[in-house]
N, C-alpha and C positions, 0 to 999 in steps of 0.2 A: 078310675080303677082300670078301665080298659087299656089305657096307655101304660099303666104300671105292669099289668100282666104281659102286655106285648114286649115291653123292655126286658122283663124277666125272661121271657121265652128267647128273645134274641141273645141275651147274655148267656143263657144256657147253651145255645147253639155255638156261640163264640168260644165258650170254655171247651166244648167238645172238639171243635176244630183245632184249637191250640194244643189240646192234649194229644191229638193225632200228629201235630207238626213238630212240637218241641220235645226233644228226647228226655229232658229232666222234669217233665210234668206229666203225671199220670192220674187217671181217675178210676183205676181198677187195682185189685190185689195182685200180688205176684203170680198167683195161680190162674188168673183170668176170671172175668165175670161175664154175665149175660149182658146183652145190649140194653135191656130194660134196667138192669142194676146200674150200669154206667150212666144211663140217661138220668136216673133218679139221683145219683151222686152229683152229677153236674148241676141238676136243678137245685138241689139242696145247697151246693157250694155257691152257686150264683146268688141264690136268695140270701144266704148268710152274709156274703160279701156286700150285697146291696144294703142290708139292714145295718151292718157294722159301719159302712160308709155314712149312712144317714144319721146314726146315733152317736158314733164315736168321733167322727171327723170334726164337727164343730168344736168339741172339747179340746181336741188336739191343736187346732188352729189357735184357739184362745190361749192355750198354754205356750204356744210358740209365737205369740204376737210380738215379743221382744226380739225375735230373730229378724235380721234384715230381710226386706221383701224379696229380693232376688234369690237369696239363699232359701227362703221359704218356698219359692217357686220350684227350685230343684228338689227340695225335700218332699214335694208332693208325690213324686214317683216312688221314693223309698218308703214313705208312710203308707201309700196304697199297697205296696208289696207286702208290708208287714200285716196289714189288715187281711190280705188274701191268705197269708199263712195261717192267721188265727182262724179264718173261716174254714179252711181245709182241716185244721186240727179239731174243730168242734163238730165237724160233719159226722152225723151218726154212723155212716157207713164205715168210717175209719180206714178206707182203702185209698184215699187220695193224698198225694204229697207233691211237693215241688221244691227244687233247689232255690235258695234265696234270690240269686240273680235272675232266675227264670220267673220267680213270683213277681218281681218288679215289672218285667215285660208283660206278663199275663194281666196284671192289675191295670197297667196303663192302657193296654188294648181294650180290655173289657170296659173300663171307664169311658174311653173315647167312643166305643161303639154304643154304649148305653146313652151317652150324652147326645150323639148324633141321631140315634133312633128317637129319643124323646123330642129333640128339636124338630125332626122331620114330621113327627105326628102332630106337634103343636102348630107347625106351619100349615098343615092340612086343615086344622081347626082354627078358623080366623079369630074366634073369640077366646081361645085358650088363654092367651096371655092377659087379656082384659079381665077374665074371670079370676085369674090368680091375683092380679092387682086389687081387684074388688075385695077378695077374701082378706088380703093383708090390711087394707084400709078399714074393712068392717071390724076386724079384730081390734085394731087400734081405737076405733070409735067406741067399742064396748068398754075398753079399759080407761079411756081418757074422757074428760068433759068435752062437750061439742066444740068444734073449732069456730073461729070467728067468721062472720059473714063478709068482712072486708077482704079484698083480694090481697094475696101475697105477690111477690115479684121474684122471679128467678132470672139472674143475669148469666148468660153463657158466653164466655169469651173464646172465640175461635182464633187462637194465637197465630198471628202472621198472615191471616187471610185478608187481602186488600179488597177495597170496594169493587174494583173492576174485575178481579178474579171471581168474586161472588156473583156478580152480575152475569159474567160469561158462563159460569157453572149452571146458573138457573136457565139461561137461554139455550144451553146445549142439553138440558135434561139431566145433568149430573146430580142436581140437588132438588128432587121433586117436592120434598117437604117445604123447603124455602120457597119454591115456585108456587106452591098452593097458597102459602101465607101471603105472597105478594099479589097473587091473582084474584083474591077474594074481593068482593065489593065492600062498600062502607057498612052495609048491614051485617056483614059476617064478623062475629066477634074474634075470629082467628086472623083477620086481615092485618097485615103489617105494612109499614112504609120503610123504604131503604134510604138512608141519609149518609152521605160521606162526611168525614171530619178530617181536620188537618192536625198532624202531630206537631210536637215541639222539634227543635233541631235534633235532639237525641231521640230518634224514632226507634225505640226498643222497649221491651216489656218492663224493664225496671223503672224507667221514667214514666211511661204511660200508665202502668198499673198503680204505681204509687200515687200519681195525681188523681186517677179515677177513684181509688178506694179511700184515700186519705185527704184529698182536696189540695195537696201541695206536692209538687216535684221540684221545688226550689233547690238549687245547688246540686242538681244531678246532670252534669254536663255531658255524660256519655255512659256507655255500658261499664267501662272501667276507666279510672283516672287516678292520678297520683295527688295526694294531699301533703303539701309541704309541712304544715304545722305538726302533723302526726307522723310524717315520713312513712305513710302506709299507702298501699294501692287498694282502692275501694273497687269491689267487683259486685255488680248488682245481684248475681246469682250465687254469691257466697253467703251462707246463713248469717255469719257474724256481721257482714256488711249490710245485709237486708234488714237485720234487727236494728242496726244503728240508723239506717235511712228511714225506717218507720218511726223511730223515736224522734228524729229531727223533723219529719213531716208533721207529726202530731203537735210538736212544740211550735212549729212555725205557723201552722194554720189554726191551732186551737180546736181542731175537728177530731173527735174521737174515732171517726171512721164511718163509711157508708153503711156498714152492717152492725152498728153499735146496738141497735134494738132488735133482739130476737133474731140475729143473723147467723149465717153459716158461711165459712170460707173454705173452699175445696180446691186443692191443687194449685194454689196461688203463691206468688212470692211474698205477699204481705197479707195480714189478717183482716184488714178493713175494720178492726174493732169488734169482730164477731166473737160471740161467746162459744160457738161451736167451730172448731178448727180441725182440719185433717189434711195432711200432705201440704202444710203451709211452711215455706222455707224459712221465714223469719223467726220461727220458733224451733226449727230443727236443731239448732246448736245448743239449746237449753238442756238441762238435765231433765230426764223423763219424770213427769209427775202429773198432777191433776191439771195444771196449766199448760202442759206440753203433751199433746197427743197427736203430734204431726204424722205419725205412722198408723194411728188407730184406724184410719179409714180402710186399711187393707183387710181388716177382719170382716167387714161387712160383705166383702166379695169372696174371700178365700174360705169363709165358713161353710160355703156350699161346695161339697166335693166335686160335683159336676163342673161348677164354674172354675174350680182350681185346676182340674185336669184340662179343661177346654182352653183356659188361658195359657197353661204351660205348653200345650201342643201348638196353640196359635203363636206363642212367643217363638218357638223353634221354627215354625213355618215362616213367620215374618223375617226372622234372621236369615233363613235360607233364601227367601225371596230377594232380600237386599243383596246377598252375595251373588245371586244369579244376575240381577239387574246391573250390579257394578261390573261384573265380568263381561256382560254383553256390551256395556258402554265402552269398556276398555278395548274389546276386540274390534268394535266398530270405529275406534278412534274418535269417539264423540267429543266435540268441543262446544262450549267449555266443559271442563271436567276437573274434579278435584279428587283427592285420595279418599276412598271409602272403606279402607281396610281397618286392621286393628280391632278395637272394641266397638267401632261404630255400628256394625250390624246388631249388636246387643243393645246399644243405646237407642237405635231406631225402633227395635222391637219393644223395648220398654215403653217408649213414648206412644207408639201407635197401638199397642195391645194392653199392657198391664196398667199403665197410668190412666189411659182412656176408660177402661172397664171399671177400675176402682173409683174414679171420680164420678162416673155416671151412676154407679151404685150408691155412692154417698149422696148425690143430688136427689135420686129417687127416694132415698130414706128421708131426706129433709122435706120433700114434698108431702110424703105420707104423714110426716110429723106435723105438718102445717106451719112450718117456720115462716116468719114474715118476709125475710129477704135472704136470698142465696146467691152467691157469686162463685162461679167455677171457671177454671181455665183448662182448655183442651189444647195441648201443645203439639199434637201429632203433625199437623200440616207444616208448622214452622220448622220442625226438625227435618222432615223429609225434603222440603223445598230448599233448605240451605245446601243440601248436597246433590239433589236431583234437578234443581231448578223450579221456580214457582209455576211454570206452565207445562211441565213434563207429565208423562203418563203416570209416573209414580205419585205425583202430587194430586192428580185427578182422582186416583183410586182412594186417596185419603179423604178427599172432599166427599166422595160418595159415602164413606163410612161415617163421617161426621154428620151427614144428613140423616142417616139412619139413627144415629144417636139422638138427634133433635126430635125425630118422630117418637122414639122410645120415651123421652122425657115428656113429650106432649101427652102420651098415653097415661103416664104416671100422674100427670097433673089432673087428668079427668077423674081420677079416683082419690084425690086428696081431700082432706076434710074442709078445705076452703078453696075458693077459686084462685087461679094463678094467672098472672100476665108473664109471658115469656119474652124477654128482651135478649137478642143476640147482638154481640158487638165484637170488634177486633181492636187490638192495641196498636197495630201498625200493619203495613203491608210488606211486600218484599219486591226489591228491584233486581232484575236479572243482570248478568254480566260476568265476564271472566275476572279472575283475580289480578290485582296489581302485579303480583309476582310472576304470574303466567305470561302477562303481556310484555313486561319489561325486563324480566330476568333478575329482579332485585326486589327486596321488600322496602316498605317505607322506612324502616330502621336503617337499612343500608344507604338509602338516599340521604337521610339525615346525617349519618356518619360521614358520607362523602362531602356534604356541604360544610361540615365542621372540620374537615381536614383530618379525620380519624381513619384508621385502617378499616377496610371493608372486606368481609369474608369473600373468598373466591366463589363459594356456592351459597346462594341465598337459602336461608332456613325458613321452613314453613311457620306461619303465624298461627298459633293455636286458635281453633274455633271456640266461641263461647256460647253455643246454643243453650237455650234454657233447659232442655231435657237432660243435659248432662248433670245439672245440679240436682235434679230429681233423682237420678240414678245414684249419685254419690250420697245423697241424704238417705235413700233407701238402704244403702250399704253401710250406713253409719260412718261415712267418710265425708263429713260436712264441709270441709274447706275445699272449695272448687279448684283453686289453684293458688300456690304459694306466692307471696309478694316477692320472694327472693329471685324468681325467674325474671322479674322486670327490673331488678336493681342493676345499675351499671357496675363495671369492674372498678372504676374510680368515680368518686362523687362529682367530679367536674364533667363527666360524660352525661349526655342527655338520656332521659327515660322516654322511650317511645312506646305508646300503647295504641292498640287498634280496637275499634268498635264498629264493625261492618265497614262502611266506606268513610268513616270518620276517624281521623288520627289525632292523637294528642301528644305533644312534645313538652317535656318539663325538664328544667335544670335543677336538680335536687340540692345543689350547694348554694343556691340563691334563695333566701327565705321568703321573698315576696314574688309576686307575678312580674316577670321581667317586661320591660318596655321594648318597643321596636328599636329604639336608640341603643339600649343596653345590649340587645342581641347583635345588632350590627357591629358594635364596638368589639364584641367578643368573638363573633364568627361572621366576618363581613360577607361571606359568600352564601350563608345558609338560606336566608329568606329569598334571595334571588334564585338560588338553585331550586327551591321548592315551588315558588310562584310560577316559574317558567317551565316546569316539567309538564309534559302533555297529559300525564295521568292525574294532575292536581287541578281542581276546579277553582278554589280560592283559599286564602288563609285569613284567619282572624288573629290580630295581635293588639296589644295595648300600646298606646302612643302617648308620650308626654305632651305633645302638642294638641292632638285631636281626641284624646280619651280612648277611643277605639278606632281601629283601622282595618279595612278589608283590602287585601293585596291580591292581585291577579296577574296574568301574563302580560307581557309587553309593558311593564312598568305601571300597571293600573294600581292606583291608591285612592280608595274612596273612604272618607270619614263616615262613621256610622250615622251621624246626623244628616248626611247628604244622600243616603241610600235611596230614599223615596224619589228624589229628583233624578238621581243618576245611580241606578243599581249596579252598574259596572258588571263584574263577573257573576253577580247574583241574578242577572236578568233571566238566564236560561233555567233557573231553578224555580221560577214561577212566583205567583202571589204568596205573600206571607213569609218568604224567605228572609227578607230584611228584618221583620219583627222578631223572628225566631233567633236570628244571629244577635240582634241587640239584646234580647232577654238573656241569652247565655253569657254574653259579655259581662253582665252584671253579677254573675255568680261568684261567690268567694273563692271557689276551688276550680275555676276555669284554668286550663293549662296555659303555659307561656305562649304556645303556638297551637292553634286549632286548625286542622287540615281537613278539608272536605275534598273527596276525589272528584274527578271530572264526571260530567253527565252528558249523555247524548239524547236530546229531546226526541229525535227522530226514531230511535229504537227503544228509548226508555231504559237504557243500560247505564250502570255505574261500574266502577272498579272497586272491588272489595279489598281492603287491606288484610282481611282474614282469608282463610282457605274455605271460601263459600262462593257458589255460583248463583245463589239467591241470597241477597244480603239486605240488611237494614241497620240503622244506627245513625245515619246522617241525612242530608238533603239530597233529593234527586229521584224523580220517578214515583213508582207506585208505593214505595215504602212509606211515604208520608201521607197516604190517602187510605186510611181504614174506614170502617163503616159502623153505623148504628141501624139495627133492624128492630123496630119497635111497633107494638100494637097500635092500631088507629085510635083505640079508646084513650090512649095517652096523648097529651098535648104534643104539638110538633116540637122536635128537638130545638130548632132555631126559632123559638117563640117570639124573640124580638127582631127576627128577620136577619140577624147577623150570622155570618158563617161560623160554624163550630170550629174553633181554633184552640188547640191545646187540650191536654188531658184534664187540667183543672176546670175548664169549661164543661167538659163531659161530666165531671163529678157533679157540678151544679145542676145539670140536666137530670141525671139519675136521681139526685136527692129531691128534685122537684117532683119527679114521677112517684117516688115513694110517698110523697105528701099528697098525692091526688086520690087517695082512697078516703072512704067515709070516716074511717077511724084514724087515730094518730099512728103514723108510720115512721116518724122521725123522732130523735131524742127530744124529750120535753123537759121543761124546767123541773127541778127537784120538787117532789110532793105531788106531781100530777098523776092521777090514777089512770091506768091504761087497761085495755081489754085483757092483756096478759095478767095484770095484777088481780083483776076481778076473777079470772078463771082460777088463778092460784088460790085465792081466798075461798 
């Protein structure tokens, strides 16, 4: 009550100040009123505006749920202005009025000031937020049967955060919550262990998350690839492709998904078999209905007017911060550097503000609902690191915010109807380095055309970045197709299709229905493989061979059959342990490209050369991109229970499924007819 009165008083003062500053906003009659009368008018107007925001705003947001999320964020200002006009109209004094455009400004300022005041007061009261969570959970407990005593599990994916980046952030104090979890003793239930794992050759969210959630990432050779049988380009963050990849994974593994039993999927590319889904890309292309609520998670956050205004203002501030940082980097002639103009400031603001806040709100709701398993993806770091670098100040600021998000979820878990185990993991890391185009003045596509004897453009064109956050923005705007396949199609079918996935390149000849062999490629383009293998920006090639089955090509005429890589890794030696196994596995995929190209890697600096416009990249082999992490409570068994190194996303899936089964009650799908705790509660 004290905070409410204080916020009301500050809002009243804000309205008085704005009335004195803005010419089209007044709180007195034309003939003039006393100071007391003006103050009362301001107090009544501020009170009416606050009540209308609290009562009407949730209904307006629910009615506007079908509006794209970014458009809804802009409508916040205009809706607030309309509510202010209504508040002034119903004011008993009848002497206040404002022009419509002025009402928008006044409402935005008043909402921001009220939100800031309430937040400042809550900060001074250390238990304020805890008490609010307790009230929410207490109400839920009164409405619902008691929650199960067995612990639930929440999996939080910090997209793109590598093992070494997390460790450095803890050591430097950037992530105190994670540091506290790692610093506790064995007797502390919050204590965690940090374990690295190794990705597949395709070190990107599509392959990793598909394997983690559905137990199979078979036939996902890259972030984007050309399929000759369908003549289509598959793109992991395109909703139609994501839906097809999820279908194939379920068919291949026979696994319904990690979240099949009472699970929730939030902000992911794939559903994991969850019954509760929000902001999930694989369902974004479907027609809206009971089975498609990909955007429903926005309501949980925007139904609070203070949250809506705060997010809108934070969105603008983050976009401005990105413009300022990009301008500073350009003026300092910072290297490496990529273009950060166009719509990118809005994409970054969406990933680091809107999507983060909405996903966290959805996870907190899942915890208070007592769901058995929750998996959520926070993409903020990955998006910023692509353009600012994985070790830059911009990326460090994002890590600090992610740590605060973990602390917030930890607090919510304390008030949930069941105990929770918090597992934090990443799907891949990021490797620094300038782009292939910046270093050599041409793209991989230009190099391929030169090797084929085709005309090369005088000016190299930029290769479009495929960061995950862009897909979330397009889905929120109801533009679900991330990029059209036509942009990858050659002018003539005899020309190669060249696709980039970080520092991994794929070359396909669409007029040949099968995967071409090294002998066929040499007969058609005698200089192509030699041109690629001997270029200083290329680490190695993978091609099919009539004689050897699979062949790795490197500089100076290196040719190593796949079966001989263990004894003689050749150009794969500098890529470390596990590289040979990853290459051999990808060679067996049905849709592996005719030529797979991995960029060069410098072990002394950890740098790779991205074929996309990114100075922090992932998608192939080389450096920190292949070394993500698992941060798990000590009460769970060790991830590498058999002593073997964690290798591949499918291995991580088996670990997570084992952890779900380590509760006293059934936590994994059971044979038909088995009664579960959820069944008994429902009965």
